[in-house]
GUPA-328191 format. One record per residue (C-alpha): residue number from 1; residue in one letter; z, x, y. Coordinates in steps of 0.02 Angstrom, whole numbers. Layout:
PT   n res      w      u      v
PT NUM   A      Z      X      Y
...
//
This chain:
PT   n res      w      u      v
PT   1   M  -2240   1132    531
PT   2   A  -2349   1132    679
PT   3   F  -2366   1245    830
PT   4   R  -2497   1182    977
PT   5   F  -2534   1186   1145
PT   6   C  -2641   1107   1265
PT   7   N  -2683   1109   1449
PT   8   L  -2684    946   1519
PT   9   F  -2725    988   1699
PT  10   S  -2701   1146   1786
PT  11   G  -2740   1192   1989
PT  12   S  -2668   1168   2151
PT  13   S  -2680    970   2140
PT  14   G  -2557    951   1994
PT  15   N  -2502   1059   1824
PT  16   C  -2469    992   1655
PT  17   S  -2469   1072   1482
PT  18   F  -2435   1008   1334
PT  19   L  -2325   1102   1186
PT  20   E  -2286   1048   1022
PT  21   A  -2177   1161    890
PT  22   G  -2128   1049    742
PT  23   Q  -2042    896    784
PT  24   G  -2029    937    970
PT  25   R  -2174    878   1090
PT  26   Y  -2133    951   1257
PT  27   L  -2213    943   1423
PT  28   I  -2223   1112   1547
PT  29   D  -2224   1041   1713
PT  30   A  -2280    883   1777
PT  31   G  -2362    883   1943
PT  32   L  -2461    730   1950
PT  33   S  -2423    544   1921
PT  34   G  -2331    489   1771
PT  35   K  -2506    371   1728
PT  36   R  -2612    520   1753
PT  37   V  -2491    650   1631
PT  38   Q  -2480    487   1500
PT  39   L  -2678    461   1515
PT  40   G  -2690    661   1468
PT  41   L  -2582    632   1312
PT  42   E  -2657    489   1258
PT  43   S  -2847    572   1254
PT  44   I  -2762    702   1144
PT  45   G  -2697    570   1020
PT  46   V  -2487    598   1109
PT  47   D  -2409    434   1119
PT  48   P  -2289    471   1252
PT  49   K  -2149    396   1195
PT  50   T  -2145    537   1073
PT  51   L  -2105    671   1168
PT  52   T  -1932    750   1176
PT  53   G  -1926    846   1343
PT  54   I  -1998    915   1496
PT  55   F  -1987   1116   1548
PT  56   V  -2005   1148   1727
PT  57   T  -2066   1298   1806
PT  58   H  -2026   1287   1976
PT  59   E  -1983   1154   2111
PT  60   H  -2173   1129   2224
PT  61   R  -2232    951   2201
PT  62   D  -2394   1027   2112
PT  63   H  -2292   1062   1970
PT  64   V  -2135    903   1960
PT  65   H  -2222    761   2047
PT  66   G  -2232    659   1895
PT  67   V  -2062    743   1794
PT  68   G  -1923    619   1859
PT  69   V  -2038    458   1828
PT  70   L  -2062    512   1653
PT  71   S  -1902    574   1606
PT  72   R  -1825    382   1670
PT  73   R  -1979    301   1582
PT  74   F  -1957    385   1419
PT  75   N  -1775    457   1428
PT  76   L  -1825    640   1421
PT  77   P  -1703    795   1453
PT  78   I  -1771    899   1605
PT  79   Y  -1751   1070   1573
PT  80   A  -1738   1200   1732
PT  81   N  -1625   1334   1788
PT  82   K  -1471   1289   1922
PT  83   N  -1603   1330   2076
PT  84   T  -1768   1250   2022
PT  85   W  -1644   1086   2003
PT  86   R  -1573   1117   2160
PT  87   G  -1752   1122   2253
PT  88   M  -1831    984   2149
PT  89   E  -1685    843   2155
PT  90   S  -1754    773   2328
PT  91   I  -1931    766   2245
PT  92   I  -1900    676   2063
PT  93   G  -1784    566   2104
PT  94   K  -1610    524   2014
PT  95   I  -1588    575   1829
PT  96   A  -1453    530   1692
PT  97   P  -1323    660   1672
PT  98   E  -1359    687   1488
PT  99   N  -1538    728   1539
PT 100   R  -1504    858   1651
PT 101   Q  -1498   1020   1547
PT 102   V  -1472   1180   1647
PT 103   F  -1498   1355   1563
PT 104   Q  -1500   1525   1645
PT 105   T  -1662   1620   1657
PT 106   D  -1678   1777   1547
PT 107   E  -1584   1703   1433
PT 108   A  -1625   1634   1258
PT 109   F  -1610   1471   1189
PT 110   Y  -1673   1344   1054
PT 111   L  -1715   1172   1033
PT 112   D  -1729   1173    829
PT 113   L  -1831   1313    795
PT 114   L  -1919   1326    946
PT 115   Q  -1846   1503   1047
PT 116   V  -1855   1454   1233
PT 117   E  -1870   1599   1339
PT 118   A  -1889   1585   1533
PT 119   F  -1920   1738   1630
PT 120   H  -1913   1781   1822
PT 121   V  -2089   1775   1911
PT 122   H  -2123   1813   2094
PT 123   H  -2156   1673   2207
PT 124   D  -2086   1571   2366
PT 125   A  -1995   1440   2273
PT 126   L  -1785   1468   2242
PT 127   E  -1809   1532   2056
PT 128   P  -1971   1521   1999
PT 129   N  -2002   1564   1798
PT 130   G  -2125   1583   1661
PT 131   Y  -2086   1539   1496
PT 132   N  -2125   1610   1312
PT 133   F  -2115   1500   1157
PT 134   H  -2081   1569   1007
PT 135   Y  -2089   1476    825
PT 136   K  -2082   1551    658
PT 137   D  -2192   1704    689
PT 138   K  -2301   1642    841
PT 139   K  -2291   1638   1038
PT 140   I  -2360   1538   1167
PT 141   T  -2315   1627   1365
PT 142   L  -2356   1524   1514
PT 143   M  -2365   1626   1689
PT 144   T  -2435   1557   1841
PT 145   D  -2376   1554   2019
PT 146   T  -2328   1732   2028
PT 147   G  -2414   1867   2170
PT 148   Y  -2337   2013   2076
PT 149   V  -2326   2059   1903
PT 150   S  -2208   2207   1863
PT 151   E  -2181   2299   1727
PT 152   E  -2052   2204   1656
PT 153   M  -2135   2034   1665
PT 154   E  -2275   2140   1589
PT 155   R  -2145   2192   1420
PT 156   R  -2092   1999   1413
PT 157   I  -2272   1929   1392
PT 158   K  -2341   2064   1275
PT 159   G  -2372   1984   1102
PT 160   A  -2425   1821   1138
PT 161   D  -2554   1752   1045
PT 162   L  -2605   1625   1161
PT 163   Y  -2578   1660   1363
PT 164   L  -2598   1537   1511
PT 165   V  -2619   1646   1663
PT 166   E  -2655   1630   1844
PT 167   S  -2814   1680   1894
PT 168   N  -2809   1585   2056
PT 169   H  -2932   1649   2186
PT 170   D  -3056   1776   2230
PT 171   P  -3008   1873   2408
PT 172   E  -3169   1868   2488
PT 173   M  -3175   1694   2463
PT 174   L  -2991   1673   2526
PT 175   R  -3043   1801   2670
PT 176   M  -3186   1701   2718
PT 177   G  -3117   1527   2675
PT 178   S  -3054   1410   2810
PT 179   Y  -2882   1419   2774
PT 180   P  -2748   1455   2906
PT 181   W  -2720   1652   2915
PT 182   P  -2534   1624   2870
PT 183   L  -2568   1503   2715
PT 184   K  -2706   1659   2663
PT 185   Q  -2574   1803   2690
PT 186   R  -2444   1707   2582
PT 187   I  -2560   1674   2442
PT 188   K  -2618   1858   2431
PT 189   G  -2438   1914   2458
PT 190   K  -2321   1965   2337
PT 191   F  -2244   1786   2324
PT 192   G  -2393   1696   2328
PT 193   H  -2555   1694   2161
PT 194   L  -2642   1830   2076
PT 195   S  -2823   1849   2107
PT 196   N  -2958   1840   1975
PT 197   E  -2955   2041   1976
PT 198   D  -2754   2022   1956
PT 199   C  -2793   1927   1813
PT 200   G  -2918   2040   1714
PT 201   M  -2807   2196   1749
PT 202   L  -2651   2120   1679
PT 203   M  -2729   2044   1536
PT 204   S  -2822   2230   1498
PT 205   R  -2643   2284   1479
PT 206   V  -2565   2167   1369
PT 207   L  -2704   2112   1251
PT 208   D  -2690   2213   1088
PT 209   F  -2862   2160   1036
PT 210   R  -2815   2022    903
PT 211   E  -2903   1892    970
PT 212   E  -2780   1807   1068
PT 213   I  -2817   1643   1165
PT 214   V  -2812   1675   1358
PT 215   L  -2812   1511   1458
PT 216   L  -2861   1569   1646
PT 217   G  -2753   1444   1758
PT 218   H  -2697   1366   1931
PT 219   L  -2879   1393   2002
PT 220   S  -2883   1369   2187
PT 221   G  -3019   1205   2222
PT 222   E  -3057   1309   2398
PT 223   N  -3064   1475   2350
PT 224   N  -3105   1483   2167
PT 225   F  -3228   1409   2061
PT 226   P  -3227   1422   1856
PT 227   E  -3374   1525   1817
PT 228   L  -3355   1648   1942
PT 229   A  -3144   1667   1877
PT 230   F  -3211   1698   1692
PT 231   R  -3346   1802   1756
PT 232   T  -3231   1911   1849
PT 233   V  -3095   1927   1729
PT 234   A  -3218   1972   1569
PT 235   D  -3312   2119   1669
PT 236   V  -3119   2176   1701
PT 237   L  -3090   2173   1519
PT 238   R  -3254   2262   1493
PT 239   T  -3236   2398   1611
PT 240   Q  -3055   2415   1506
PT 241   G  -3116   2445   1325
PT 242   F  -3125   2233   1274
PT 243   S  -3270   2131   1219
PT 244   P  -3226   1956   1280
PT 245   E  -3335   1909   1141
PT 246   E  -3242   1997    992
PT 247   D  -3073   2032   1057
PT 248   V  -3011   1885   1151
PT 249   N  -3029   1695   1163
PT 250   L  -3070   1677   1348
PT 251   T  -3072   1506   1404
PT 252   M  -3033   1395   1554
PT 253   T  -2903   1259   1617
PT 254   Y  -2984   1136   1734
PT 255   R  -2911   1036   1879
PT 256   D  -2972    865   1818
PT 257   R  -2982    876   1634
PT 258   R  -2884    942   1478
PT 259   T  -2927   1089   1370
PT 260   E  -2954   1089   1178
PT 261   V  -2794   1084   1071
PT 262   F  -2754   1239   1017
PT 263   T  -2655   1252    858
PT 264   L  -2558   1437    805
PT 265   L  -2496   1341    644
PT 266   E  -2532   1190    554
PT 267   D  -2444   1051    467
PT 268   E  -2481   1038    285
PT 269   D  -2550    886    288
PT 270   G  -2675    938    461
PT 271   T  -2600    783    557
PT 272   V  -2561    787    755
//
């Protein structure tokens, strides 16, 4: 059975990832049009008709814009906590009762052999969460849209084989940029977004020199750029004793295109 991950889009203009675990094929968020998400899936050889569900992190439009249309088009269950359901209902439209799946954050549940563990993050949404996905002996963690990372959050994510983590902004670019002051304060606040340096320090505390895959995500289009995010995180890791070239597989996500497909476990016949 396979365990695979691909980020299709990541950034303030829209977020969506694909997860395959055994017979299950899931989206994590769908913050772009249904058509763009379908094209992203087709670019990695995945027929959208084979999807089995959508996980939602929080109700902001850049995470849920296409959730409703995809659920209705392909009869997909949507998994979210109660408050996220409350926040996104007016955005995603009518959902079939059988596809309204509500979980309790911090209580793990299973979908076949996939263990899903949602955990609290700090963002200005009703009840935002990150996810740990466990399949056999592998773990994938997705944690973006948080202005602060507590010790408990670090404990929850530590030990993953693949991380998608937020590297949203460069503080100096944010300070000098055109955003109004209240928005700048929001972004750098406890319920906003992690900076590049914040991301690097976080990863230095949770990595275990196991060549973990680290995807830097949710980059601001105005207050960051990929080369700067990569260089800053890599430099922070070096100051903390890590070699970005040897100890970790550090790579980027993109606003307008997908990453490679990362395979943590492979089917015997090697098919996607």
